[in-house]
N, CA, C, O and the ligand as a Tripos MOL2 file, in Angstrom:
@<TRIPOS>MOLECULE
protein
  293   291    74     0     0
PROTEIN
NO_CHARGES

@<TRIPOS>ATOM
      1 N           0.8420   -1.2010    0.0000 N.3       1 MET1
      2 CA          0.0000    0.0000    0.0000 C.3       1 MET1
      3 C           0.8790    1.2550    0.0000 C.2       1 MET1
      4 O           1.7650    1.3890    0.8440 O.2       1 MET1
      5 N           0.6440    2.1450   -0.9150 N.am      2 THR2
      6 CA          1.4400    3.3720   -0.9600 C.3       2 THR2
      7 C           0.6460    4.5300   -0.3850 C.2       2 THR2
      8 O          -0.5850    4.5350   -0.4000 O.2       2 THR2
      9 N           1.3720    5.5020    0.1170 N.am      3 HIS3
     10 CA          0.7120    6.6640    0.7000 C.3       3 HIS3
     11 C           1.2110    7.9350    0.0480 C.2       3 HIS3
     12 O           1.3600    8.9600    0.7130 O.2       3 HIS3
     13 N           1.4700    7.8780   -1.2520 N.am      4 SER4
     14 CA          2.0630    9.0220   -1.9400 C.3       4 SER4
     15 C           1.1740   10.2610   -1.8670 C.2       4 SER4
     16 O           1.6890   11.3790   -1.9070 O.2       4 SER4
     17 N          -0.1290   10.0970   -1.7640 N.am      5 HIS5
     18 CA         -1.0050   11.2680   -1.7290 C.3       5 HIS5
     19 C          -0.8430   12.0790   -0.4420 C.2       5 HIS5
     20 O          -1.2490   13.2390   -0.3810 O.2       5 HIS5
     21 N          -0.2550   11.4740    0.5700 N.am      6 ILE6
     22 CA         -0.0310   12.1960    1.8220 C.3       6 ILE6
     23 C           0.9490   13.3470    1.6000 C.2       6 ILE6
     24 O           0.9070   14.3520    2.3100 O.2       6 ILE6
     25 N           1.8280   13.1940    0.6130 N.am      7 MET7
     26 CA          2.8050   14.2200    0.3110 C.3       7 MET7
     27 C           2.1800   15.4800   -0.2810 C.2       7 MET7
     28 O           2.7690   16.5570   -0.1900 O.2       7 MET7
     29 N           1.0320   15.3660   -0.8690 N.am      8 THR8
     30 CA          0.3980   16.5490   -1.4530 C.3       8 THR8
     31 C          -0.3510   17.3010   -0.3630 C.2       8 THR8
     32 O          -0.7430   16.7150    0.6470 O.2       8 THR8
     33 N          -0.5510   18.6140   -0.5700 N.am      9 LYS9
     34 CA         -1.2130   19.4210    0.4540 C.3       9 LYS9
     35 C          -2.6670   19.0180    0.6570 C.2       9 LYS9
     36 O          -3.1260   18.8220    1.7830 O.2       9 LYS9
     37 N          -3.3800   18.8980   -0.4590 N.am     10 GLU10
     38 CA         -4.7730   18.5010   -0.3720 C.3      10 GLU10
     39 C          -4.8660   16.9860   -0.4470 C.2      10 GLU10
     40 O          -4.4630   16.4040   -1.4550 O.2      10 GLU10
     41 N          -5.3730   16.3400    0.5630 N.am     11 PRO11
     42 CA         -5.5160   14.8870    0.4510 C.3      11 PRO11
     43 C          -6.5610   14.5580   -0.6110 C.2      11 PRO11
     44 O          -7.6120   15.1940   -0.6860 O.2      11 PRO11
     45 N          -6.2580   13.5680   -1.4170 N.am     12 SER12
     46 CA         -7.2370   13.1630   -2.4210 C.3      12 SER12
     47 C          -8.3940   12.4850   -1.7170 C.2      12 SER12
     48 O          -8.1930   11.6790   -0.8080 O.2      12 SER12
     49 N          -9.6090   12.8110   -2.1380 N.am     13 PRO13
     50 CA        -10.7330   12.0800   -1.5520 C.3      13 PRO13
     51 C         -10.6340   10.6120   -1.9320 C.2      13 PRO13
     52 O         -10.2240   10.2740   -3.0430 O.2      13 PRO13
     53 N         -11.0040    9.7610   -1.0220 N.am     14 GLN14
     54 CA        -10.8970    8.3310   -1.2830 C.3      14 GLN14
     55 C         -12.2580    7.6790   -1.3450 C.2      14 GLN14
     56 O         -13.2040    8.0840   -0.6710 O.2      14 GLN14
     57 N         -12.3250    6.6610   -2.1720 N.am     15 CYS15
     58 CA        -13.5290    5.8550   -2.2500 C.3      15 CYS15
     59 C         -13.7680    5.2160   -0.8900 C.2      15 CYS15
     60 O         -12.8690    4.5970   -0.3210 O.2      15 CYS15
     61 N         -14.9820    5.3660   -0.3710 N.am     16 GLN16
     62 CA        -15.2850    4.8150    0.9460 C.3      16 GLN16
     63 C         -15.2830    3.2980    0.9550 C.2      16 GLN16
     64 O         -15.1260    2.6760    2.0060 O.2      16 GLN16
     65 N         -15.4580    2.7040   -0.2180 N.am     17 ARG17
     66 CA        -15.6150    1.2500   -0.2420 C.3      17 ARG17
     67 C         -14.3470    0.4890   -0.5870 C.2      17 ARG17
     68 O         -14.2150   -0.6780   -0.2180 O.2      17 ARG17
     69 N         -13.3940    1.1350   -1.2990 N.am     18 CYS18
     70 CA        -12.1910    0.3880   -1.6490 C.3      18 CYS18
     71 C         -10.9090    1.1600   -1.3820 C.2      18 CYS18
     72 O          -9.8240    0.5850   -1.4700 O.2      18 CYS18
     73 N         -11.0030    2.4570   -1.0550 N.am     19 GLY19
     74 CA         -9.8160    3.2330   -0.7310 C.3      19 GLY19
     75 C          -9.0740    3.7930   -1.9310 C.2      19 GLY19
     76 O          -8.0590    4.4720   -1.7720 O.2      19 GLY19
     77 N          -9.5730    3.5130   -3.1350 N.am     20 GLU20
     78 CA         -8.9760    4.1140   -4.3250 C.3      20 GLU20
     79 C          -9.2850    5.6060   -4.3400 C.2      20 GLU20
     80 O         -10.1830    6.0770   -3.6420 O.2      20 GLU20
     81 N          -8.5110    6.3520   -5.1630 N.am     21 ILE21
     82 CA         -8.8020    7.7760   -5.2980 C.3      21 ILE21
     83 C         -10.1870    7.9550   -5.9020 C.2      21 ILE21
     84 O         -10.5360    7.3280   -6.9020 O.2      21 ILE21
     85 N         -10.9550    8.8130   -5.2800 N.am     22 LEU22
     86 CA        -12.3490    8.9920   -5.6600 C.3      22 LEU22
     87 C         -12.4720    9.9380   -6.8420 C.2      22 LEU22
     88 O         -12.1110   11.1110   -6.7530 O.2      22 LEU22
     89 N         -12.9790    9.4240   -7.9360 N.am     23 THR23
     90 CA        -13.2900   10.2580   -9.0950 C.3      23 THR23
     91 C         -14.6860    9.8810   -9.5390 C.2      23 THR23
     92 O         -15.2180    8.8370   -9.1620 O.2      23 THR23
     93 N         -15.2680   10.7480  -10.3440 N.am     24 ILE24
     94 CA        -16.5950   10.4370  -10.8690 C.3      24 ILE24
     95 C         -16.5380    9.1180  -11.6450 C.2      24 ILE24
     96 O         -17.4130    8.2610  -11.5230 O.2      24 ILE24
     97 N         -15.4720    8.9890  -12.4500 N.am     25 LYS25
     98 CA        -15.3400    7.7780  -13.2490 C.3      25 LYS25
     99 C         -15.2280    6.5380  -12.3550 C.2      25 LYS25
    100 O         -15.8030    5.4910  -12.6540 O.2      25 LYS25
    101 N         -14.4870    6.6720  -11.2660 N.am     26 HIS26
    102 CA        -14.3410    5.5280  -10.3640 C.3      26 HIS26
    103 C         -15.6940    5.0880   -9.8260 C.2      26 HIS26
    104 O         -16.0260    3.9020   -9.8250 O.2      26 HIS26
    105 N         -16.4630    6.0610   -9.3720 N.am     27 ILE27
    106 CA        -17.7700    5.7590   -8.7980 C.3      27 ILE27
    107 C         -18.7370    5.1900   -9.8370 C.2      27 ILE27
    108 O         -19.4250    4.2000   -9.5910 O.2      27 ILE27
    109 N         -18.7720    5.8380  -11.0020 N.am     28 LEU28
    110 CA        -19.7710    5.4390  -11.9950 C.3      28 LEU28
    111 C         -19.4060    4.1610  -12.7370 C.2      28 LEU28
    112 O         -20.2780    3.3560  -13.0630 O.2      28 LEU28
    113 N         -18.1170    3.9760  -13.0010 N.am     29 ILE29
    114 CA        -17.7130    2.8920  -13.8920 C.3      29 ILE29
    115 C         -16.8010    1.8620  -13.2330 C.2      29 ILE29
    116 O         -17.0180    0.6560  -13.3560 O.2      29 ILE29
    117 N         -15.7860    2.3460  -12.5370 N.am     30 GLU30
    118 CA        -14.6770    1.4690  -12.1970 C.3      30 GLU30
    119 C         -14.8540    0.6380  -10.9300 C.2      30 GLU30
    120 O         -14.4510   -0.5250  -10.8960 O.2      30 GLU30
    121 N         -15.4460    1.2140   -9.8960 N.am     31 CYS31
    122 CA        -15.4340    0.5250   -8.6030 C.3      31 CYS31
    123 C         -16.4200   -0.6380   -8.5600 C.2      31 CYS31
    124 O         -17.6310   -0.4430   -8.6710 O.2      31 CYS31
    125 N         -15.9000   -1.8210   -8.4020 N.am     32 ASN32
    126 CA        -16.7610   -3.0130   -8.3560 C.3      32 ASN32
    127 C         -17.6470   -3.0390   -7.1250 C.2      32 ASN32
    128 O         -18.6680   -3.7260   -7.1020 O.2      32 ASN32
    129 N         -17.2550   -2.2890   -6.0980 N.am     33 ASN33
    130 CA        -18.0280   -2.3080   -4.8610 C.3      33 ASN33
    131 C         -19.3780   -1.6130   -4.9880 C.2      33 ASN33
    132 O         -20.2400   -1.7470   -4.1200 O.2      33 ASN33
    133 N         -19.5550   -0.8660   -6.0840 N.am     34 TYR34
    134 CA        -20.8410   -0.2100   -6.2980 C.3      34 TYR34
    135 C         -21.7170   -0.9560   -7.2990 C.2      34 TYR34
    136 O         -22.7510   -0.4460   -7.7290 O.2      34 TYR34
    137 N         -21.3010   -2.1560   -7.6660 N.am     35 ASN35
    138 CA        -22.0840   -2.9110   -8.6490 C.3      35 ASN35
    139 C         -23.5460   -3.1200   -8.2650 C.2      35 ASN35
    140 O         -24.4140   -2.9640   -9.1240 O.2      35 ASN35
    141 N         -23.8550   -3.4610   -7.0310 N.am     36 PRO36
    142 CA        -25.2770   -3.6820   -6.6850 C.3      36 PRO36
    143 C         -26.1210   -2.4330   -6.9170 C.2      36 PRO36
    144 O         -27.2350   -2.5210   -7.4320 O.2      36 PRO36
    145 N         -25.5930   -1.2740   -6.5380 N.am     37 GLU37
    146 CA        -26.3310   -0.0250   -6.7380 C.3      37 GLU37
    147 C         -26.4280    0.3210   -8.2200 C.2      37 GLU37
    148 O         -27.4410    0.8460   -8.6840 O.2      37 GLU37
    149 N         -25.3520    0.0150   -8.9600 N.am     38 ARG38
    150 CA        -25.3970    0.2560  -10.4120 C.3      38 ARG38
    151 C         -26.4750   -0.5810  -11.0590 C.2      38 ARG38
    152 O         -27.2110   -0.1130  -11.9280 O.2      38 ARG38
    153 N         -26.5600   -1.8270  -10.6250 N.am     39 ARG39
    154 CA        -27.5920   -2.7080  -11.1950 C.3      39 ARG39
    155 C         -28.9820   -2.2040  -10.8310 C.2      39 ARG39
    156 O         -29.8940   -2.2160  -11.6580 O.2      39 ARG39
    157 N         -29.1310   -1.7700   -9.6100 N.am     40 LYS40
    158 CA        -30.4270   -1.3060   -9.1250 C.3      40 LYS40
    159 C         -30.9250   -0.1210   -9.9460 C.2      40 LYS40
    160 O         -32.1110   -0.0380  -10.2650 O.2      40 LYS40
    161 N         -30.0290    0.7860  -10.2840 N.am     41 THR41
    162 CA        -30.4340    1.9690  -11.0380 C.3      41 THR41
    163 C         -30.2660    1.7700  -12.5430 C.2      41 THR41
    164 O         -30.5160    2.6950  -13.3160 O.2      41 THR41
    165 N         -29.8440    0.5740  -12.9700 N.am     42 LYS42
    166 CA        -29.5900    0.2770  -14.3800 C.3      42 LYS42
    167 C         -28.6780    1.3150  -15.0120 C.2      42 LYS42
    168 O         -28.9230    1.7900  -16.1210 O.2      42 LYS42
    169 N         -27.6350    1.6510  -14.2950 N.am     43 LEU43
    170 CA        -26.6940    2.6640  -14.7530 C.3      43 LEU43
    171 C         -25.9620    2.1810  -16.0050 C.2      43 LEU43
    172 O         -25.5110    1.0370  -16.0580 O.2      43 LEU43
    173 N         -25.8400    3.0630  -17.0280 N.am     44 PRO44
    174 CA        -25.0730    2.6660  -18.2190 C.3      44 PRO44
    175 C         -23.6220    2.3750  -17.8410 C.2      44 PRO44
    176 O         -23.1070    2.9250  -16.8680 O.2      44 PRO44
    177 N         -22.9740    1.5170  -18.6070 N.am     45 ASN45
    178 CA        -21.6170    1.1300  -18.2220 C.3      45 ASN45
    179 C         -20.5320    1.9470  -18.9130 C.2      45 ASN45
    180 O         -19.3900    1.5000  -19.0190 O.2      45 ASN45
    181 N         -20.8750    3.1250  -19.3760 N.am     46 ASN46
    182 CA        -19.8350    4.0250  -19.8660 C.3      46 ASN46
    183 C         -20.1940    5.4650  -19.5050 C.2      46 ASN46
    184 O         -21.3630    5.8310  -19.3900 O.2      46 ASN46
    185 N         -19.1530    6.2570  -19.3320 N.am     47 MET47
    186 CA        -19.3040    7.6370  -18.8770 C.3      47 MET47
    187 C         -20.1840    8.4600  -19.8100 C.2      47 MET47
    188 O         -20.9940    9.2730  -19.3650 O.2      47 MET47
    189 N         -20.0130    8.2360  -21.1070 N.am     48 LYS48
    190 CA        -20.7370    9.0550  -22.0830 C.3      48 LYS48
    191 C         -22.2410    8.9080  -21.9060 C.2      48 LYS48
    192 O         -22.9710    9.8980  -21.8660 O.2      48 LYS48
    193 N         -22.6970    7.6650  -21.7990 N.am     49 SER49
    194 CA        -24.1390    7.4510  -21.6160 C.3      49 SER49
    195 C         -24.6140    7.9650  -20.2690 C.2      49 SER49
    196 O         -25.7380    8.4520  -20.1470 O.2      49 SER49
    197 N         -23.7650    7.8580  -19.2600 N.am     50 CYS50
    198 CA        -24.1420    8.3260  -17.9240 C.3      50 CYS50
    199 C         -24.3770    9.8260  -17.9090 C.2      50 CYS50
    200 O         -25.2570   10.3160  -17.2010 O.2      50 CYS50
    201 N         -23.5920   10.5540  -18.6880 N.am     51 LEU51
    202 CA        -23.6000   12.0110  -18.5500 C.3      51 LEU51
    203 C         -24.2400   12.7510  -19.7230 C.2      51 LEU51
    204 O         -24.7630   13.8500  -19.5380 O.2      51 LEU51
    205 N         -24.2090   12.1780  -20.9130 N.am     52 ASP52
    206 CA        -24.7320   12.8860  -22.0800 C.3      52 ASP52
    207 C         -26.2170   12.6410  -22.2820 C.2      52 ASP52
    208 O         -27.0020   13.5610  -22.5120 O.2      52 ASP52
    209 N         -26.5660   11.3940  -22.1890 N.am     53 ASP53
    210 CA        -27.8980   10.9320  -22.4800 C.3      53 ASP53
    211 C         -28.8620   11.3750  -21.3710 C.2      53 ASP53
    212 O         -28.5090   11.3100  -20.1940 O.2      53 ASP53
    213 N         -30.0590   11.8180  -21.7250 N.am     54 HIS54
    214 CA        -30.9790   12.3300  -20.6950 C.3      54 HIS54
    215 C         -31.3710   11.2590  -19.6750 C.2      54 HIS54
    216 O         -31.3230   11.5030  -18.4700 O.2      54 HIS54
    217 N         -31.7520   10.0910  -20.1480 N.am     55 SER55
    218 CA        -32.1540    9.0440  -19.1980 C.3      55 SER55
    219 C         -30.9370    8.5480  -18.4190 C.2      55 SER55
    220 O         -31.0540    8.1580  -17.2570 O.2      55 SER55
    221 N         -29.7750    8.5640  -19.0620 N.am     56 GLY56
    222 CA        -28.5420    8.1900  -18.3610 C.3      56 GLY56
    223 C         -28.2510    9.1460  -17.2330 C.2      56 GLY56
    224 O         -27.8310    8.7390  -16.1500 O.2      56 GLY56
    225 N         -28.4770   10.4260  -17.4910 N.am     57 CYS57
    226 CA        -28.2710   11.4620  -16.4860 C.3      57 CYS57
    227 C         -29.1540   11.2370  -15.2600 C.2      57 CYS57
    228 O         -28.6960   11.3320  -14.1220 O.2      57 CYS57
    229 N         -30.4240   10.9360  -15.5160 N.am     58 LEU58
    230 CA        -31.3440   10.6900  -14.4100 C.3      58 LEU58
    231 C         -30.9090    9.4800  -13.6030 C.2      58 LEU58
    232 O         -30.9750    9.4890  -12.3740 O.2      58 LEU58
    233 N         -30.4640    8.4360  -14.2970 N.am     59 LYS59
    234 CA        -29.9870    7.2410  -13.5920 C.3      59 LYS59
    235 C         -28.7450    7.5560  -12.7800 C.2      59 LYS59
    236 O         -28.5740    7.0620  -11.6650 O.2      59 LYS59
    237 N         -27.8850    8.3770  -13.3470 N.am     60 THR60
    238 CA        -26.6660    8.7650  -12.6360 C.3      60 THR60
    239 C         -27.0110    9.5000  -11.3410 C.2      60 THR60
    240 O         -26.4380    9.2320  -10.2850 O.2      60 THR60
    241 N         -27.9590   10.4320  -11.4460 N.am     61 LEU61
    242 CA        -28.3710   11.1770  -10.2480 C.3      61 LEU61
    243 C         -28.9780   10.2490   -9.2010 C.2      61 LEU61
    244 O         -28.6950   10.3570   -8.0080 O.2      61 LEU61
    245 N         -29.8130    9.3400   -9.6760 N.am     62 GLN62
    246 CA        -30.4510    8.3930   -8.7660 C.3      62 GLN62
    247 C         -29.3960    7.5150   -8.0850 C.2      62 GLN62
    248 O         -29.4600    7.2500   -6.8850 O.2      62 GLN62
    249 N         -28.4320    7.0790   -8.8830 N.am     63 PHE63
    250 CA        -27.3490    6.2480   -8.3610 C.3      63 PHE63
    251 C         -26.5770    6.9960   -7.2770 C.2      63 PHE63
    252 O         -26.3050    6.4520   -6.2070 O.2      63 PHE63
    253 N         -26.2270    8.2500   -7.5680 N.am     64 ILE64
    254 CA        -25.4510    9.0420   -6.6070 C.3      64 ILE64
    255 C         -26.2380    9.2470   -5.3130 C.2      64 ILE64
    256 O         -25.6810    9.2560   -4.2150 O.2      64 ILE64
    257 N         -27.5460    9.4120   -5.4780 N.am     65 LYS65
    258 CA        -28.4070    9.5750   -4.3010 C.3      65 LYS65
    259 C         -28.4010    8.2990   -3.4490 C.2      65 LYS65
    260 O         -28.3020    8.3580   -2.2240 O.2      65 LYS65
    261 N         -28.5090    7.1590   -4.1150 N.am     66 ILE66
    262 CA        -28.5470    5.8770   -3.4100 C.3      66 ILE66
    263 C         -27.2630    5.6360   -2.6310 C.2      66 ILE66
    264 O         -27.2960    5.1900   -1.4840 O.2      66 ILE66
    265 N         -26.1250    5.9370   -3.2660 N.am     67 ILE67
    266 CA        -24.8630    5.6730   -2.5640 C.3      67 ILE67
    267 C         -24.4990    6.8000   -1.6080 C.2      67 ILE67
    268 O         -23.4530    6.7600   -0.9600 O.2      67 ILE67
    269 N         -25.3720    7.8120   -1.5220 N.am     68 LYS68
    270 CA        -25.1970    8.9110   -0.5780 C.3      68 LYS68
    271 C         -23.9260    9.7130   -0.8080 C.2      68 LYS68
    272 O         -23.3100   10.2110    0.1340 O.2      68 LYS68
    273 N         -23.5450    9.8290   -2.0780 N.am     69 LEU69
    274 CA        -22.3350   10.5860   -2.3820 C.3      69 LEU69
    275 C         -22.5550   12.0730   -2.1850 C.2      69 LEU69
    276 O         -21.5960   12.8210   -1.9940 O.2      69 LEU69
    277 N         -23.8090   12.5130   -2.2290 N.am     70 PHE70
    278 CA        -24.0890   13.9400   -2.1030 C.3      70 PHE70
    279 C         -23.5150   14.5200   -0.8170 C.2      70 PHE70
    280 O         -23.0830   15.6720   -0.7930 O.2      70 PHE70
    281 N         -23.5080   13.7430    0.2270 N.am     71 LYS71
    282 CA        -22.9640   14.2350    1.4840 C.3      71 LYS71
    283 C         -21.4750   14.5450    1.3810 C.2      71 LYS71
    284 O         -20.9530   15.4150    2.0780 O.2      71 LYS71
    285 N         -20.7960   13.7990    0.4780 N.am     72 GLU72
    286 CA        -19.3480   13.9370    0.3520 C.3      72 GLU72
    287 C         -18.9390   15.1400   -0.4820 C.2      72 GLU72
    288 O         -17.8390   15.6650   -0.3090 O.2      72 GLU72
    289 N         -19.8000   15.5830   -1.3780 N.am     73 ILE73
    290 CA        -19.3990   16.6370   -2.3320 C.3      73 ILE73
    291 C         -19.5730   18.0420   -1.7560 C.2      73 ILE73
    292 O         -19.2800   19.0270   -2.4330 O.2      73 ILE73
    293 ZN        -14.0000    2.1890   -5.0400 Zn       74 ZN74
@<TRIPOS>BOND
     1     1     2 1
     2     2     3 1
     3     3     4 2
     4     3     5 am
     5     5     6 1
     6     6     7 1
     7     7     8 2
     8     7     9 am
     9     9    10 1
    10    10    11 1
    11    11    12 2
    12    11    13 am
    13    13    14 1
    14    14    15 1
    15    15    16 2
    16    15    17 am
    17    17    18 1
    18    18    19 1
    19    19    20 2
    20    19    21 am
    21    21    22 1
    22    22    23 1
    23    23    24 2
    24    23    25 am
    25    25    26 1
    26    26    27 1
    27    27    28 2
    28    27    29 am
    29    29    30 1
    30    30    31 1
    31    31    32 2
    32    31    33 am
    33    33    34 1
    34    34    35 1
    35    35    36 2
    36    35    37 am
    37    37    38 1
    38    38    39 1
    39    39    40 2
    40    39    41 am
    41    41    42 1
    42    42    43 1
    43    43    44 2
    44    43    45 am
    45    45    46 1
    46    46    47 1
    47    47    48 2
    48    47    49 am
    49    49    50 1
    50    50    51 1
    51    51    52 2
    52    51    53 am
    53    53    54 1
    54    54    55 1
    55    55    56 2
    56    55    57 am
    57    57    58 1
    58    58    59 1
    59    59    60 2
    60    59    61 am
    61    61    62 1
    62    62    63 1
    63    63    64 2
    64    63    65 am
    65    65    66 1
    66    66    67 1
    67    67    68 2
    68    67    69 am
    69    69    70 1
    70    70    71 1
    71    71    72 2
    72    71    73 am
    73    73    74 1
    74    74    75 1
    75    75    76 2
    76    75    77 am
    77    77    78 1
    78    78    79 1
    79    79    80 2
    80    79    81 am
    81    81    82 1
    82    82    83 1
    83    83    84 2
    84    83    85 am
    85    85    86 1
    86    86    87 1
    87    87    88 2
    88    87    89 am
    89    89    90 1
    90    90    91 1
    91    91    92 2
    92    91    93 am
    93    93    94 1
    94    94    95 1
    95    95    96 2
    96    95    97 am
    97    97    98 1
    98    98    99 1
    99    99   100 2
   100    99   101 am
   101   101   102 1
   102   102   103 1
   103   103   104 2
   104   103   105 am
   105   105   106 1
   106   106   107 1
   107   107   108 2
   108   107   109 am
   109   109   110 1
   110   110   111 1
   111   111   112 2
   112   111   113 am
   113   113   114 1
   114   114   115 1
   115   115   116 2
   116   115   117 am
   117   117   118 1
   118   118   119 1
   119   119   120 2
   120   119   121 am
   121   121   122 1
   122   122   123 1
   123   123   124 2
   124   123   125 am
   125   125   126 1
   126   126   127 1
   127   127   128 2
   128   127   129 am
   129   129   130 1
   130   130   131 1
   131   131   132 2
   132   131   133 am
   133   133   134 1
   134   134   135 1
   135   135   136 2
   136   135   137 am
   137   137   138 1
   138   138   139 1
   139   139   140 2
   140   139   141 am
   141   141   142 1
   142   142   143 1
   143   143   144 2
   144   143   145 am
   145   145   146 1
   146   146   147 1
   147   147   148 2
   148   147   149 am
   149   149   150 1
   150   150   151 1
   151   151   152 2
   152   151   153 am
   153   153   154 1
   154   154   155 1
   155   155   156 2
   156   155   157 am
   157   157   158 1
   158   158   159 1
   159   159   160 2
   160   159   161 am
   161   161   162 1
   162   162   163 1
   163   163   164 2
   164   163   165 am
   165   165   166 1
   166   166   167 1
   167   167   168 2
   168   167   169 am
   169   169   170 1
   170   170   171 1
   171   171   172 2
   172   171   173 am
   173   173   174 1
   174   174   175 1
   175   175   176 2
   176   175   177 am
   177   177   178 1
   178   178   179 1
   179   179   180 2
   180   179   181 am
   181   181   182 1
   182   182   183 1
   183   183   184 2
   184   183   185 am
   185   185   186 1
   186   186   187 1
   187   187   188 2
   188   187   189 am
   189   189   190 1
   190   190   191 1
   191   191   192 2
   192   191   193 am
   193   193   194 1
   194   194   195 1
   195   195   196 2
   196   195   197 am
   197   197   198 1
   198   198   199 1
   199   199   200 2
   200   199   201 am
   201   201   202 1
   202   202   203 1
   203   203   204 2
   204   203   205 am
   205   205   206 1
   206   206   207 1
   207   207   208 2
   208   207   209 am
   209   209   210 1
   210   210   211 1
   211   211   212 2
   212   211   213 am
   213   213   214 1
   214   214   215 1
   215   215   216 2
   216   215   217 am
   217   217   218 1
   218   218   219 1
   219   219   220 2
   220   219   221 am
   221   221   222 1
   222   222   223 1
   223   223   224 2
   224   223   225 am
   225   225   226 1
   226   226   227 1
   227   227   228 2
   228   227   229 am
   229   229   230 1
   230   230   231 1
   231   231   232 2
   232   231   233 am
   233   233   234 1
   234   234   235 1
   235   235   236 2
   236   235   237 am
   237   237   238 1
   238   238   239 1
   239   239   240 2
   240   239   241 am
   241   241   242 1
   242   242   243 1
   243   243   244 2
   244   243   245 am
   245   245   246 1
   246   246   247 1
   247   247   248 2
   248   247   249 am
   249   249   250 1
   250   250   251 1
   251   251   252 2
   252   251   253 am
   253   253   254 1
   254   254   255 1
   255   255   256 2
   256   255   257 am
   257   257   258 1
   258   258   259 1
   259   259   260 2
   260   259   261 am
   261   261   262 1
   262   262   263 1
   263   263   264 2
   264   263   265 am
   265   265   266 1
   266   266   267 1
   267   267   268 2
   268   267   269 am
   269   269   270 1
   270   270   271 1
   271   271   272 2
   272   271   273 am
   273   273   274 1
   274   274   275 1
   275   275   276 2
   276   275   277 am
   277   277   278 1
   278   278   279 1
   279   279   280 2
   280   279   281 am
   281   281   282 1
   282   282   283 1
   283   283   284 2
   284   283   285 am
   285   285   286 1
   286   286   287 1
   287   287   288 2
   288   287   289 am
   289   289   290 1
   290   290   291 1
   291   291   292 2
@<TRIPOS>SUBSTRUCTURE
     1 MET1         2 RESIDUE 1 A MET
     2 THR2         6 RESIDUE 1 A THR
     3 HIS3        10 RESIDUE 1 A HIS
     4 SER4        14 RESIDUE 1 A SER
     5 HIS5        18 RESIDUE 1 A HIS
     6 ILE6        22 RESIDUE 1 A ILE
     7 MET7        26 RESIDUE 1 A MET
     8 THR8        30 RESIDUE 1 A THR
     9 LYS9        34 RESIDUE 1 A LYS
    10 GLU10       38 RESIDUE 1 A GLU
    11 PRO11       42 RESIDUE 1 A PRO
    12 SER12       46 RESIDUE 1 A SER
    13 PRO13       50 RESIDUE 1 A PRO
    14 GLN14       54 RESIDUE 1 A GLN
    15 CYS15       58 RESIDUE 1 A CYS
    16 GLN16       62 RESIDUE 1 A GLN
    17 ARG17       66 RESIDUE 1 A ARG
    18 CYS18       70 RESIDUE 1 A CYS
    19 GLY19       74 RESIDUE 1 A GLY
    20 GLU20       78 RESIDUE 1 A GLU
    21 ILE21       82 RESIDUE 1 A ILE
    22 LEU22       86 RESIDUE 1 A LEU
    23 THR23       90 RESIDUE 1 A THR
    24 ILE24       94 RESIDUE 1 A ILE
    25 LYS25       98 RESIDUE 1 A LYS
    26 HIS26      102 RESIDUE 1 A HIS
    27 ILE27      106 RESIDUE 1 A ILE
    28 LEU28      110 RESIDUE 1 A LEU
    29 ILE29      114 RESIDUE 1 A ILE
    30 GLU30      118 RESIDUE 1 A GLU
    31 CYS31      122 RESIDUE 1 A CYS
    32 ASN32      126 RESIDUE 1 A ASN
    33 ASN33      130 RESIDUE 1 A ASN
    34 TYR34      134 RESIDUE 1 A TYR
    35 ASN35      138 RESIDUE 1 A ASN
    36 PRO36      142 RESIDUE 1 A PRO
    37 GLU37      146 RESIDUE 1 A GLU
    38 ARG38      150 RESIDUE 1 A ARG
    39 ARG39      154 RESIDUE 1 A ARG
    40 LYS40      158 RESIDUE 1 A LYS
    41 THR41      162 RESIDUE 1 A THR
    42 LYS42      166 RESIDUE 1 A LYS
    43 LEU43      170 RESIDUE 1 A LEU
    44 PRO44      174 RESIDUE 1 A PRO
    45 ASN45      178 RESIDUE 1 A ASN
    46 ASN46      182 RESIDUE 1 A ASN
    47 MET47      186 RESIDUE 1 A MET
    48 LYS48      190 RESIDUE 1 A LYS
    49 SER49      194 RESIDUE 1 A SER
    50 CYS50      198 RESIDUE 1 A CYS
    51 LEU51      202 RESIDUE 1 A LEU
    52 ASP52      206 RESIDUE 1 A ASP
    53 ASP53      210 RESIDUE 1 A ASP
    54 HIS54      214 RESIDUE 1 A HIS
    55 SER55      218 RESIDUE 1 A SER
    56 GLY56      222 RESIDUE 1 A GLY
    57 CYS57      226 RESIDUE 1 A CYS
    58 LEU58      230 RESIDUE 1 A LEU
    59 LYS59      234 RESIDUE 1 A LYS
    60 THR60      238 RESIDUE 1 A THR
    61 LEU61      242 RESIDUE 1 A LEU
    62 GLN62      246 RESIDUE 1 A GLN
    63 PHE63      250 RESIDUE 1 A PHE
    64 ILE64      254 RESIDUE 1 A ILE
    65 LYS65      258 RESIDUE 1 A LYS
    66 ILE66      262 RESIDUE 1 A ILE
    67 ILE67      266 RESIDUE 1 A ILE
    68 LYS68      270 RESIDUE 1 A LYS
    69 LEU69      274 RESIDUE 1 A LEU
    70 PHE70      278 RESIDUE 1 A PHE
    71 LYS71      282 RESIDUE 1 A LYS
    72 GLU72      286 RESIDUE 1 A GLU
    73 ILE73      290 RESIDUE 1 A ILE
    74 ZN74       293 GROUP 0 **** ****
């Protein structure tokens, strides 16, 4: 386990479920720990559909609400 981010002034936000650096892409696409919630909201499996497409956008918002990410932002 490396702690290179400790060297930077601003600590990178970390994924609550796996400890990886938290990015939108990580939450929406990459993190396997969010698979159940992704399935529940039928989230598209690529960033473009999640963010460009109208129904994808709604699913993305619903997904973020379910995983309670709003509190973190
Ligand atoms: Zn993760």
